[in-house]
N, CA, C and O atoms as a GROMACS GRO file, in nm:
protein
  624
    1MET      N    1   9.628   9.474   5.919
    1MET     CA    2   9.708   9.570   6.009
    1MET      C    3   9.654   9.517   6.159
    1MET      O    4   9.536   9.495   6.185
    2THR      N    5   9.750   9.503   6.239
    2THR     CA    6   9.725   9.484   6.384
    2THR      C    7   9.731   9.610   6.450
    2THR      O    8   9.808   9.701   6.420
    3GLU      N    9   9.638   9.610   6.551
    3GLU     CA   10   9.638   9.725   6.638
    3GLU      C   11   9.698   9.674   6.775
    3GLU      O   12   9.662   9.566   6.822
    4THR      N   13   9.787   9.753   6.833
    4THR     CA   14   9.827   9.723   6.970
    4THR      C   15   9.766   9.820   7.065
    4THR      O   16   9.741   9.935   7.032
    5THR      N   17   9.741   9.767   7.196
    5THR     CA   18   9.692   9.850   7.295
    5THR      C   19   9.799   9.966   7.337
    5THR      O   20   9.912   9.930   7.369
    6PRO      N   21   9.772  10.072   7.337
    6PRO     CA   22   9.862  10.193   7.371
    6PRO      C   23   9.903  10.170   7.509
    6PRO      O   24   9.819  10.119   7.583
    7ASP      N   25  10.018  10.200   7.556
    7ASP     CA   26  10.041  10.225   7.704
    7ASP      C   27   9.962  10.333   7.762
    7ASP      O   28   9.949  10.441   7.706
    8SER      N   29   9.901  10.299   7.894
    8SER     CA   30   9.816  10.394   7.954
    8SER      C   31   9.888  10.499   8.027
    8SER      O   32   9.986  10.473   8.096
    9LEU      N   33   9.841  10.611   8.013
    9LEU     CA   34   9.911  10.711   8.102
    9LEU      C   35   9.844  10.740   8.242
    9LEU      O   36   9.879  10.824   8.325
   10ILE      N   37   9.743  10.655   8.248
   10ILE     CA   38   9.669  10.653   8.385
   10ILE      C   39   9.687  10.520   8.450
   10ILE      O   40   9.645  10.416   8.398
   11PRO      N   41   9.753  10.525   8.569
   11PRO     CA   42   9.796  10.403   8.632
   11PRO      C   43   9.667  10.311   8.688
   11PRO      O   44   9.645  10.289   8.807
   12TYR      N   45   9.602  10.270   8.597
   12TYR     CA   46   9.470  10.188   8.656
   12TYR      C   47   9.505  10.067   8.745
   12TYR      O   48   9.437  10.037   8.843
   13ASP      N   49   9.603  10.006   8.710
   13ASP     CA   50   9.641   9.898   8.806
   13ASP      C   51   9.670   9.925   8.941
   13ASP      O   52   9.644   9.842   9.028
   14GLU      N   53   9.733  10.051   8.971
   14GLU     CA   54   9.782  10.081   9.108
   14GLU      C   55   9.641  10.150   9.165
   14GLU      O   56   9.610  10.132   9.283
   15ILE      N   57   9.568  10.219   9.086
   15ILE     CA   58   9.422  10.272   9.147
   15ILE      C   59   9.340  10.162   9.190
   15ILE      O   60   9.267  10.173   9.289
   16VAL      N   61   9.348  10.043   9.116
   16VAL     CA   62   9.250   9.932   9.154
   16VAL      C   63   9.311   9.867   9.277
   16VAL      O   64   9.236   9.830   9.367
   17GLN      N   65   9.446   9.850   9.289
   17GLN     CA   66   9.522   9.788   9.396
   17GLN      C   67   9.495   9.872   9.539
   17GLN      O   68   9.477   9.821   9.650
   18ASP      N   69   9.495  10.016   9.506
   18ASP     CA   70   9.486  10.083   9.633
   18ASP      C   71   9.342  10.088   9.679
   18ASP      O   72   9.316  10.116   9.796
   19ALA      N   73   9.244  10.061   9.587
   19ALA     CA   74   9.100  10.062   9.608
   19ALA      C   75   9.068   9.938   9.680
   19ALA      O   76   8.983   9.935   9.770
   20LEU      N   77   9.143   9.825   9.637
   20LEU     CA   78   9.117   9.672   9.714
   20LEU      C   79   9.193   9.685   9.854
   20LEU      O   80   9.149   9.622   9.951
   21ARG      N   81   9.297   9.760   9.864
   21ARG     CA   82   9.359   9.774  10.000
   21ARG      C   83   9.274   9.847  10.090
   21ARG      O   84   9.274   9.821  10.210
   22SER      N   85   9.198   9.941  10.037
   22SER     CA   86   9.112  10.019  10.130
   22SER      C   87   8.993   9.932  10.179
   22SER      O   88   8.932   9.965  10.280
   23VAL      N   89   8.960   9.820  10.109
   23VAL     CA   90   8.855   9.740  10.159
   23VAL      C   91   8.906   9.655  10.292
   23VAL      O   92   8.838   9.620  10.388
   24VAL      N   93   9.039   9.635  10.271
   24VAL     CA   94   9.105   9.578  10.407
   24VAL      C   95   9.091   9.680  10.519
   24VAL      O   96   9.049   9.642  10.628
   25ARG      N   97   9.121   9.801  10.500
   25ARG     CA   98   9.119   9.903  10.594
   25ARG      C   99   8.989   9.903  10.661
   25ARG      O  100   8.975   9.896  10.783
   26ARG      N  101   8.879   9.912  10.562
   26ARG     CA  102   8.731   9.930  10.601
   26ARG      C  103   8.691   9.827  10.694
   26ARG      O  104   8.629   9.846  10.799
   27VAL      N  105   8.734   9.712  10.646
   27VAL     CA  106   8.696   9.579  10.720
   27VAL      C  107   8.741   9.589  10.874
   27VAL      O  108   8.666   9.569  10.970
   28LEU      N  109   8.873   9.624  10.879
   28LEU     CA  110   8.938   9.642  10.990
   28LEU      C  111   8.882   9.742  11.087
   28LEU      O  112   8.877   9.728  11.209
   29GLU      N  113   8.840   9.850  11.016
   29GLU     CA  114   8.777   9.961  11.087
   29GLU      C  115   8.643   9.926  11.159
   29GLU      O  116   8.611   9.964  11.272
   30LYS      N  117   8.569   9.847  11.073
   30LYS     CA  118   8.453   9.794  11.107
   30LYS      C  119   8.447   9.702  11.236
   30LYS      O  120   8.360   9.708  11.323
   31ILE      N  121   8.560   9.615  11.233
   31ILE     CA  122   8.553   9.512  11.341
   31ILE      C  123   8.609   9.582  11.468
   31ILE      O  124   8.577   9.540  11.578
   32ASP      N  125   8.694   9.692  11.455
   32ASP     CA  126   8.760   9.760  11.561
   32ASP      C  127   8.618   9.838  11.624
   32ASP      O  128   8.589   9.828  11.744
   33ALA      N  129   8.544   9.906  11.541
   33ALA     CA  130   8.426   9.990  11.602
   33ALA      C  131   8.338   9.890  11.670
   33ALA      O  132   8.281   9.920  11.775
   34GLU      N  133   8.326   9.776  11.618
   34GLU     CA  134   8.216   9.677  11.689
   34GLU      C  135   8.281   9.594  11.799
   34GLU      O  136   8.215   9.512  11.864
   35GLY      N  137   8.402   9.614  11.818
   35GLY     CA  138   8.451   9.538  11.935
   35GLY      C  139   8.495   9.392  11.895
   35GLY      O  140   8.519   9.311  11.984
   36GLY      N  141   8.505   9.362  11.782
   36GLY     CA  142   8.538   9.226  11.740
   36GLY      C  143   8.477   9.170  11.611
   36GLY      O  144   8.408   9.242  11.540
   37LEU      N  145   8.501   9.048  11.582
   37LEU     CA  146   8.454   8.991  11.468
   37LEU      C  147   8.306   8.926  11.484
   37LEU      O  148   8.278   8.853  11.580
   38PRO      N  149   8.223   8.958  11.390
   38PRO     CA  150   8.079   8.908  11.418
   38PRO      C  151   8.086   8.750  11.364
   38PRO      O  152   8.157   8.709  11.273
   39GLY      N  153   7.998   8.676  11.442
   39GLY     CA  154   7.965   8.544  11.381
   39GLY      C  155   8.094   8.457  11.356
   39GLY      O  156   8.184   8.462  11.439
   40ALA      N  157   8.103   8.388  11.257
   40ALA     CA  158   8.227   8.297  11.221
   40ALA      C  159   8.329   8.370  11.143
   40ALA      O  160   8.428   8.314  11.094
   41HIS      N  161   8.304   8.495  11.131
   41HIS     CA  162   8.417   8.564  11.053
   41HIS      C  163   8.552   8.550  11.106
   41HIS      O  164   8.566   8.551  11.228
   42HIS      N  165   8.650   8.538  11.033
   42HIS     CA  166   8.796   8.545  11.073
   42HIS      C  167   8.881   8.579  10.954
   42HIS      O  168   8.835   8.567  10.840
   43PHE      N  169   9.013   8.626  10.978
   43PHE     CA  170   9.072   8.678  10.872
   43PHE      C  171   9.227   8.615  10.873
   43PHE      O  172   9.292   8.587  10.973
   44TYR      N  173   9.267   8.599  10.732
   44TYR     CA  174   9.395   8.553  10.719
   44TYR      C  175   9.473   8.676  10.650
   44TYR      O  176   9.432   8.714  10.541
   45ILE      N  177   9.553   8.721  10.693
   45ILE     CA  178   9.642   8.834  10.626
   45ILE      C  179   9.775   8.800  10.610
   45ILE      O  180   9.854   8.784  10.703
   46ALA      N  181   9.805   8.787  10.471
   46ALA     CA  182   9.947   8.765  10.434
   46ALA      C  183  10.002   8.901  10.405
   46ALA      O  184   9.933   8.991  10.358
   47PHE      N  185  10.147   8.914  10.438
   47PHE     CA  186  10.216   9.038  10.404
   47PHE      C  187  10.362   9.003  10.400
   47PHE      O  188  10.411   8.906  10.458
   48ARG      N  189  10.424   9.085  10.330
   48ARG     CA  190  10.583   9.078  10.306
   48ARG      C  191  10.629   9.129  10.431
   48ARG      O  192  10.592   9.240  10.469
   49THR      N  193  10.715   9.050  10.505
   49THR     CA  194  10.785   9.076  10.620
   49THR      C  195  10.895   9.173  10.622
   49THR      O  196  10.933   9.228  10.726
   50ARG      N  197  10.953   9.196  10.490
   50ARG     CA  198  11.056   9.298  10.477
   50ARG      C  199  11.026   9.413  10.399
   50ARG      O  200  11.112   9.481  10.343
   51ALA      N  201  10.883   9.437  10.395
   51ALA     CA  202  10.847   9.550  10.311
   51ALA      C  203  10.873   9.678  10.402
   51ALA      O  204  10.878   9.670  10.524
   52PRO      N  205  10.889   9.800  10.328
   52PRO     CA  206  10.898   9.915  10.425
   52PRO      C  207  10.782   9.948  10.504
   52PRO      O  208  10.666   9.937  10.462
   53GLY      N  209  10.817   9.992  10.628
   53GLY     CA  210  10.711  10.020  10.732
   53GLY      C  211  10.675   9.896  10.807
   53GLY      O  212  10.613   9.914  10.912
   54VAL      N  213  10.703   9.776  10.771
   54VAL     CA  214  10.665   9.662  10.861
   54VAL      C  215  10.751   9.644  10.970
   54VAL      O  216  10.874   9.640  10.957
   55ASP      N  217  10.685   9.632  11.093
   55ASP     CA  218  10.760   9.639  11.220
   55ASP      C  219  10.702   9.517  11.309
   55ASP      O  220  10.601   9.521  11.379
   56ILE      N  221  10.788   9.408  11.292
   56ILE     CA  222  10.748   9.274  11.363
   56ILE      C  223  10.863   9.229  11.438
   56ILE      O  224  10.971   9.264  11.392
   57PRO      N  225  10.864   9.153  11.552
   57PRO     CA  226  10.979   9.116  11.626
   57PRO      C  227  11.092   9.017  11.538
   57PRO      O  228  11.058   8.931  11.456
   58LYS      N  229  11.198   9.044  11.566
   58LYS     CA  230  11.313   8.984  11.503
   58LYS      C  231  11.301   8.831  11.484
   58LYS      O  232  11.339   8.781  11.378
   59HIS      N  233  11.253   8.759  11.580
   59HIS     CA  234  11.219   8.623  11.573
   59HIS      C  235  11.130   8.581  11.460
   59HIS      O  236  11.145   8.478  11.394
   60LEU      N  237  11.046   8.661  11.448
   60LEU     CA  238  10.932   8.631  11.333
   60LEU      C  239  10.991   8.658  11.189
   60LEU      O  240  10.967   8.586  11.092
   61ILE      N  241  11.062   8.757  11.186
   61ILE     CA  242  11.141   8.793  11.050
   61ILE      C  243  11.238   8.670  11.020
   61ILE      O  244  11.245   8.623  10.906
   62GLU      N  245  11.309   8.623  11.124
   62GLU     CA  246  11.403   8.497  11.104
   62GLU      C  247  11.318   8.374  11.049
   62GLU      O  248  11.357   8.301  10.958
   63ARG      N  249  11.189   8.359  11.121
   63ARG     CA  250  11.112   8.247  11.083
   63ARG      C  251  11.063   8.272  10.955
   63ARG      O  252  11.071   8.181  10.872
   64TYR      N  253  11.008   8.389  10.921
   64TYR     CA  254  10.940   8.410  10.799
   64TYR      C  255  11.004   8.545  10.725
   64TYR      O  256  10.952   8.657  10.727
   65PRO      N  257  11.124   8.511  10.660
   65PRO     CA  258  11.197   8.599  10.597
   65PRO      C  259  11.134   8.683  10.472
   65PRO      O  260  11.182   8.790  10.434
   66ASP      N  261  11.033   8.625  10.419
   66ASP     CA  262  10.980   8.682  10.287
   66ASP      C  263  10.830   8.725  10.325
   66ASP      O  264  10.792   8.842  10.321
   67GLU      N  265  10.758   8.627  10.359
   67GLU     CA  266  10.612   8.660  10.384
   67GLU      C  267  10.551   8.559  10.492
   67GLU      O  268  10.588   8.441  10.498
   68MET      N  269  10.461   8.612  10.572
   68MET     CA  270  10.395   8.535  10.652
   68MET      C  271  10.245   8.575  10.679
   68MET      O  272  10.208   8.688  10.647
   69THR      N  273  10.165   8.494  10.733
   69THR     CA  274  10.016   8.510  10.732
   69THR      C  275   9.995   8.514  10.890
   69THR      O  276  10.050   8.442  10.972
   70ILE      N  277   9.901   8.617  10.916
   70ILE     CA  278   9.840   8.613  11.060
   70ILE      C  279   9.712   8.578  11.048
   70ILE      O  280   9.650   8.595  10.944
   71VAL      N  281   9.652   8.519  11.172
   71VAL     CA  282   9.519   8.504  11.173
   71VAL      C  283   9.450   8.609  11.258
   71VAL      O  284   9.509   8.640  11.362
   72ILE      N  285   9.346   8.662  11.234
   72ILE     CA  286   9.281   8.755  11.332
   72ILE      C  287   9.134   8.685  11.356
   72ILE      O  288   9.052   8.667  11.265
   73GLN      N  289   9.116   8.651  11.482
   73GLN     CA  290   8.997   8.568  11.506
   73GLN      C  291   8.960   8.614  11.658
   73GLN      O  292   8.907   8.722  11.681
   74HIS      N  293   8.990   8.532  11.744
   74HIS     CA  294   8.943   8.553  11.883
   74HIS      C  295   9.047   8.631  11.966
   74HIS      O  296   9.012   8.725  12.037
   75ARG      N  297   9.190   8.586  11.956
   75ARG     CA  298   9.285   8.627  12.030
   75ARG      C  299   9.370   8.742  11.966
   75ARG      O  300   9.471   8.718  11.900
   76TYR      N  301   9.330   8.851  11.987
   76TYR     CA  302   9.417   8.955  11.945
   76TYR      C  303   9.369   9.081  12.025
   76TYR      O  304   9.260   9.089  12.080
   77TRP      N  305   9.467   9.182  12.023
   77TRP     CA  306   9.446   9.303  12.109
   77TRP      C  307   9.510   9.429  12.045
   77TRP      O  308   9.588   9.425  11.950
   78ASP      N  309   9.470   9.535  12.106
   78ASP     CA  310   9.539   9.666  12.071
   78ASP      C  311   9.542   9.691  11.914
   78ASP      O  312   9.642   9.727  11.851
   79LEU      N  313   9.425   9.668  11.864
   79LEU     CA  314   9.415   9.685  11.711
   79LEU      C  315   9.397   9.837  11.687
   79LEU      O  316   9.307   9.901  11.741
   80ALA      N  317   9.486   9.890  11.605
   80ALA     CA  318   9.488  10.035  11.570
   80ALA      C  319   9.510  10.058  11.416
   80ALA      O  320   9.606  10.012  11.355
   81ILE      N  321   9.413  10.132  11.363
   81ILE     CA  322   9.406  10.140  11.204
   81ILE      C  323   9.435  10.296  11.189
   81ILE      O  324   9.391  10.386  11.260
   82ASP      N  325   9.525  10.304  11.075
   82ASP     CA  326   9.519  10.441  11.028
   82ASP      C  327   9.550  10.436  10.886
   82ASP      O  328   9.550  10.330  10.824
   83ASP      N  329   9.579  10.559  10.830
   83ASP     CA  330   9.588  10.562  10.679
   83ASP      C  331   9.697  10.488  10.605
   83ASP      O  332   9.687  10.462  10.485
   84ILE      N  333   9.816  10.450  10.691
   84ILE     CA  334   9.918  10.376  10.618
   84ILE      C  335   9.901  10.221  10.649
   84ILE      O  336   9.936  10.134  10.569
   85GLY      N  337   9.846  10.197  10.766
   85GLY     CA  338   9.848  10.044  10.767
   85GLY      C  339   9.762  10.038  10.933
   85GLY      O  340   9.687  10.124  10.981
   86PHE      N  341   9.803   9.915  10.989
   86PHE     CA  342   9.734   9.873  11.113
   86PHE      C  343   9.842   9.821  11.208
   86PHE      O  344   9.950   9.778  11.166
   87GLN      N  345   9.809   9.826  11.335
   87GLN     CA  346   9.892   9.762  11.438
   87GLN      C  347   9.800   9.661  11.518
   87GLN      O  348   9.683   9.691  11.544
   88ILE      N  349   9.853   9.552  11.550
   88ILE     CA  350   9.779   9.449  11.626
   88ILE      C  351   9.861   9.360  11.714
   88ILE      O  352   9.968   9.316  11.673
   89GLY      N  353   9.816   9.333  11.832
   89GLY     CA  354   9.884   9.235  11.929
   89GLY      C  355   9.835   9.100  11.895
   89GLY      O  356   9.715   9.080  11.876
   90LEU      N  357   9.934   8.996  11.886
   90LEU     CA  358   9.893   8.869  11.875
   90LEU      C  359   9.976   8.772  11.944
   90LEU      O  360  10.089   8.805  11.980
   91SER      N  361   9.935   8.665  11.962
   91SER     CA  362  10.039   8.577  12.027
   91SER      C  363  10.085   8.450  11.934
   91SER      O  364  10.005   8.384  11.867
   92PHE      N  365  10.222   8.427  11.941
   92PHE     CA  366  10.283   8.326  11.857
   92PHE      C  367  10.350   8.230  11.958
   92PHE      O  368  10.442   8.268  12.030
   93ASN      N  369  10.306   8.120  11.962
   93ASN     CA  370  10.349   8.008  12.048
   93ASN      C  371  10.334   8.055  12.189
   93ASN      O  372  10.418   8.004  12.264
   94GLN      N  373  10.256   8.133  12.244
   94GLN     CA  374  10.232   8.168  12.367
   94GLN      C  375  10.317   8.302  12.404
   94GLN      O  376  10.323   8.349  12.518
   95VAL      N  377  10.374   8.349  12.298
   95VAL     CA  378  10.452   8.482  12.325
   95VAL      C  379  10.381   8.590  12.253
   95VAL      O  380  10.346   8.587  12.135
   96PRO      N  381  10.365   8.683  12.336
   96PRO     CA  382  10.277   8.823  12.274
   96PRO      C  383  10.374   8.892  12.200
   96PRO      O  384  10.491   8.905  12.234
   97ALA      N  385  10.319   8.941  12.090
   97ALA     CA  386  10.396   9.028  12.000
   97ALA      C  387  10.306   9.146  11.944
   97ALA      O  388  10.186   9.128  11.925
   98LYS      N  389  10.365   9.262  11.920
   98LYS     CA  390  10.304   9.367  11.843
   98LYS      C  391  10.347   9.378  11.711
   98LYS      O  392  10.467   9.380  11.687
   99LEU      N  393  10.264   9.384  11.622
   99LEU     CA  394  10.291   9.382  11.464
   99LEU      C  395  10.232   9.520  11.415
   99LEU      O  396  10.122   9.563  11.448
  100ARG      N  397  10.312   9.577  11.338
  100ARG     CA  398  10.279   9.703  11.260
  100ARG      C  399  10.284   9.659  11.119
  100ARG      O  400  10.390   9.611  11.078
  101ILE      N  401  10.167   9.670  11.026
  101ILE     CA  402  10.179   9.625  10.902
  101ILE      C  403  10.111   9.719  10.827
  101ILE      O  404   9.996   9.750  10.857
  102PRO      N  405  10.182   9.782  10.708
  102PRO     CA  406  10.122   9.881  10.626
  102PRO      C  407  10.041   9.804  10.525
  102PRO      O  408  10.064   9.687  10.494
  103TYR      N  409   9.939   9.884  10.474
  103TYR     CA  410   9.863   9.814  10.364
  103TYR      C  411   9.936   9.779  10.249
  103TYR      O  412   9.904   9.679  10.184
  104ASP      N  413  10.043   9.860  10.211
  104ASP     CA  414  10.135   9.827  10.099
  104ASP      C  415  10.203   9.693  10.111
  104ASP      O  416  10.237   9.632  10.010
  105ALA      N  417  10.223   9.647  10.233
  105ALA     CA  418  10.286   9.510  10.253
  105ALA      C  419  10.202   9.388  10.223
  105ALA      O  420  10.248   9.279  10.190
  106ILE      N  421  10.071   9.419  10.238
  106ILE     CA  422   9.976   9.300  10.231
  106ILE      C  423   9.972   9.247  10.096
  106ILE      O  424   9.970   9.316   9.995
  107THR      N  425   9.970   9.110  10.099
  107THR     CA  426   9.983   9.031   9.976
  107THR      C  427   9.843   8.959   9.957
  107THR      O  428   9.803   8.932   9.844
  108GLY      N  429   9.769   8.927  10.070
  108GLY     CA  430   9.656   8.856  10.049
  108GLY      C  431   9.571   8.884  10.186
  108GLY      O  432   9.621   8.909  10.296
  109PHE      N  433   9.440   8.872  10.157
  109PHE     CA  434   9.345   8.893  10.260
  109PHE      C  435   9.231   8.792  10.226
  109PHE      O  436   9.176   8.791  10.116
  110VAL      N  437   9.200   8.712  10.323
  110VAL     CA  438   9.100   8.591  10.325
  110VAL      C  439   8.994   8.598  10.438
  110VAL      O  440   9.028   8.615  10.555
  111ASP      N  441   8.885   8.588  10.404
  111ASP     CA  442   8.773   8.553  10.520
  111ASP      C  443   8.713   8.426  10.467
  111ASP      O  444   8.625   8.421  10.381
  112PRO      N  445   8.772   8.321  10.529
  112PRO     CA  446   8.712   8.186  10.474
  112PRO      C  447   8.573   8.162  10.511
  112PRO      O  448   8.509   8.087  10.437
  113ALA      N  449   8.506   8.223  10.633
  113ALA     CA  450   8.381   8.202  10.666
  113ALA      C  451   8.281   8.258  10.555
  113ALA      O  452   8.164   8.220  10.564
  114VAL      N  453   8.311   8.334  10.463
  114VAL     CA  454   8.215   8.388  10.372
  114VAL      C  455   8.301   8.364  10.220
  114VAL      O  456   8.277   8.433  10.121
  115ASN      N  457   8.388   8.269  10.222
  115ASN     CA  458   8.471   8.259  10.100
  115ASN      C  459   8.507   8.393  10.021
  115ASN      O  460   8.491   8.408   9.900
  116PHE      N  461   8.561   8.491  10.114
  116PHE     CA  462   8.620   8.614  10.033
  116PHE      C  463   8.750   8.603  10.039
  116PHE      O  464   8.808   8.559  10.138
  117ALA      N  465   8.814   8.645   9.924
  117ALA     CA  466   8.965   8.660   9.916
  117ALA      C  467   9.001   8.762   9.827
  117ALA      O  468   8.936   8.784   9.725
  118LEU      N  469   9.116   8.836   9.866
  118LEU     CA  470   9.181   8.923   9.769
  118LEU      C  471   9.320   8.897   9.769
  118LEU      O  472   9.382   8.869   9.871
  119GLN      N  473   9.374   8.907   9.654
  119GLN     CA  474   9.520   8.884   9.643
  119GLN      C  475   9.563   9.024   9.585
  119GLN      O  476   9.495   9.086   9.504
  120PHE      N  477   9.686   9.068   9.636
  120PHE     CA  478   9.736   9.195   9.580
  120PHE      C  479   9.868   9.174   9.506
  120PHE      O  480   9.946   9.085   9.540
  121ALA      N  481   9.890   9.255   9.410
  121ALA     CA  482  10.022   9.262   9.331
  121ALA      C  483  10.127   9.328   9.413
  121ALA      O  484  10.102   9.426   9.484
  122ALA      N  485  10.245   9.274   9.404
  122ALA     CA  486  10.349   9.350   9.465
  122ALA      C  487  10.373   9.487   9.409
  122ALA      O  488  10.323   9.510   9.299
  123LYS      N  489  10.440   9.579   9.467
  123LYS     CA  490  10.471   9.694   9.422
  123LYS      C  491  10.557   9.710   9.291
  123LYS      O  492  10.559   9.814   9.225
  124ASP      N  493  10.620   9.610   9.264
  124ASP     CA  494  10.717   9.612   9.140
  124ASP      C  495  10.625   9.546   9.023
  124ASP      O  496  10.672   9.522   8.911
  125GLY      N  497  10.488   9.519   9.058
  125GLY     CA  498  10.408   9.488   8.953
  125GLY      C  499  10.389   9.336   8.944
  125GLY      O  500  10.291   9.300   8.878
  126GLU      N  501  10.468   9.238   9.000
  126GLU     CA  502  10.467   9.108   8.994
  126GLU      C  503  10.349   9.065   9.105
  126GLU      O  504  10.328   9.133   9.205
  127ILE      N  505  10.281   8.953   9.076
  127ILE     CA  506  10.190   8.908   9.160
  127ILE      C  507  10.282   8.833   9.273
  127ILE      O  508  10.372   8.754   9.243
  128ALA      N  509  10.252   8.866   9.398
  128ALA     CA  510  10.327   8.826   9.512
  128ALA      C  511  10.264   8.674   9.549
  128ALA      O  512  10.152   8.654   9.594
  129VAL      N  513  10.356   8.585   9.523
  129VAL     CA  514  10.320   8.447   9.573
  129VAL      C  515  10.416   8.380   9.642
  129VAL      O  516  10.531   8.366   9.600
  130ALA      N  517  10.369   8.329   9.766
  130ALA     CA  518  10.460   8.271   9.868
  130ALA      C  519  10.547   8.157   9.801
  130ALA      O  520  10.493   8.084   9.717
  131PRO      N  521  10.662   8.141   9.830
  131PRO     CA  522  10.756   8.036   9.766
  131PRO      C  523  10.696   7.907   9.815
  131PRO      O  524  10.644   7.902   9.926
  132GLU      N  525  10.703   7.801   9.733
  132GLU     CA  526  10.676   7.662   9.779
  132GLU      C  527  10.756   7.609   9.883
  132GLU      O  528  10.869   7.574   9.851
  133PRO      N  529  10.722   7.595  10.000
  133PRO     CA  530  10.817   7.554  10.112
  133PRO      C  531  10.864   7.409  10.086
  133PRO      O  532  10.787   7.331  10.030
  134GLU      N  533  10.981   7.374  10.122
  134GLU     CA  534  11.029   7.235  10.116
  134GLU      C  535  10.958   7.132  10.221
  134GLU      O  536  10.931   7.176  10.333
  135PRO      N  537  10.936   7.040  10.199
  135PRO     CA  538  10.861   6.954  10.294
  135PRO      C  539  10.947   6.926  10.408
  135PRO      O  540  11.061   6.881  10.398
  136GLU      N  541  10.888   6.956  10.518
  136GLU     CA  542  10.948   6.929  10.657
  136GLU      C  543  10.882   6.812  10.742
  136GLU      O  544  10.767   6.774  10.724
  137PRO      N  545  10.952   6.770  10.819
  137PRO     CA  546  10.889   6.638  10.913
  137PRO      C  547  10.769   6.720  10.984
  137PRO      O  548  10.782   6.838  11.016
  138PRO      N  549  10.654   6.646  11.004
  138PRO     CA  550  10.553   6.722  11.076
  138PRO      C  551  10.595   6.737  11.220
  138PRO      O  552  10.652   6.648  11.283
  139ALA      N  553  10.563   6.859  11.270
  139ALA     CA  554  10.603   6.906  11.401
  139ALA      C  555  10.458   6.898  11.475
  139ALA      O  556  10.347   6.906  11.422
  140PRO      N  557  10.491   6.881  11.613
  140PRO     CA  558  10.367   6.890  11.702
  140PRO      C  559  10.297   7.028  11.690
  140PRO      O  560  10.360   7.132  11.677
  141ILE      N  561  10.160   7.021  11.696
  141ILE     CA  562  10.086   7.131  11.692
  141ILE      C  563  10.085   7.190  11.834
  141ILE      O  564  10.059   7.125  11.935
  142GLU      N  565  10.118   7.330  11.830
  142GLU     CA  566  10.132   7.405  11.975
  142GLU      C  567  10.016   7.491  11.961
  142GLU      O  568   9.994   7.564  11.864
  143PRO      N  569   9.936   7.477  12.071
  143PRO     CA  570   9.825   7.576  12.088
  143PRO      C  571   9.846   7.702  12.099
  143PRO      O  572   9.939   7.730  12.174
  144GLY      N  573   9.787   7.799  12.045
  144GLY     CA  574   9.806   7.949  12.048
  144GLY      C  575   9.889   7.981  11.922
  144GLY      O  576   9.927   8.098  11.914
  145SER      N  577   9.924   7.900  11.824
  145SER     CA  578   9.987   7.943  11.714
  145SER      C  579   9.894   8.008  11.624
  145SER      O  580   9.788   7.952  11.597
  146ASN      N  581   9.927   8.136  11.568
  146ASN     CA  582   9.846   8.205  11.488
  146ASN      C  583   9.881   8.226  11.345
  146ASN      O  584   9.819   8.306  11.275
  147VAL      N  585   9.983   8.152  11.301
  147VAL     CA  586  10.028   8.154  11.159
  147VAL      C  587   9.984   8.055  11.086
  147VAL      O  588   9.997   7.940  11.127
  148VAL      N  589   9.931   8.079  10.976
  148VAL     CA  590   9.868   7.994  10.882
  148VAL      C  591   9.893   8.027  10.738
  148VAL      O  592   9.887   8.146  10.706
  149THR      N  593   9.919   7.942  10.651
  149THR     CA  594   9.967   7.955  10.504
  149THR      C  595   9.836   7.979  10.433
  149THR      O  596   9.739   7.912  10.470
  150LEU      N  597   9.822   8.065  10.337
  150LEU     CA  598   9.726   8.072  10.254
  150LEU      C  599   9.699   7.992  10.142
  150LEU      O  600   9.598   7.998  10.071
  151ASP      N  601   9.810   7.903  10.127
  151ASP     CA  602   9.816   7.818   9.989
  151ASP      C  603   9.678   7.741   9.979
  151ASP      O  604   9.621   7.725   9.872
  152ARG      N  605   9.634   7.697  10.089
  152ARG     CA  606   9.516   7.613  10.074
  152ARG      C  607   9.404   7.682  10.009
  152ARG      O  608   9.321   7.618   9.946
  153PHE      N  609   9.396   7.816  10.022
  153PHE     CA  610   9.296   7.922   9.954
  153PHE      C  611   9.314   7.969   9.829
  153PHE      O  612   9.230   8.035   9.767
  154ARG      N  613   9.437   7.932   9.783
  154ARG     CA  614   9.473   8.006   9.639
  154ARG      C  615   9.417   7.889   9.536
  154ARG      O  616   9.410   7.769   9.560
  155LYS      N  617   9.377   7.959   9.413
  155LYS     CA  618   9.340   7.855   9.314
  155LYS      C  619   9.476   7.814   9.247
  155LYS      O  620   9.572   7.889   9.231
  156LYS      N  621   9.469   7.689   9.212
  156LYS     CA  622   9.586   7.628   9.130
  156LYS      C  623   9.569   7.648   8.996
  156LYS      O  624   9.653   7.607   8.916
   0.00000   0.00000   0.00000
């Protein structure tokens, strides 16, 4: 006789995801309280651009219709953290922008300085993975660009 695991009436997966998202919040609160990132720490935060509560400029949604990654390192301003998410000012190709990102929209958090990474499940229960981009001809690197893909940090 084979036993199957019964469906849980306690949403453990959701509870764990919420706990991991609170790690992101606490880290952001810490750097805000200390006035910046210590040492070589810097963060890549990937998020779904069309998730409820995300507020980013239209040109960024057009360029990143599903998911984008921001880098928090040296050049950011007006970091504000609350229970729902965070707001931050960043520059994209020398153009300043304010972004509002709810924690529920975050799909990945990486601090490569210490090899720390979190990947979050999408609210529908699927693991959120950025689609493989089609190869494009190499573009010249523009100083001040703060968008980086997380693909190089994901395990294959």
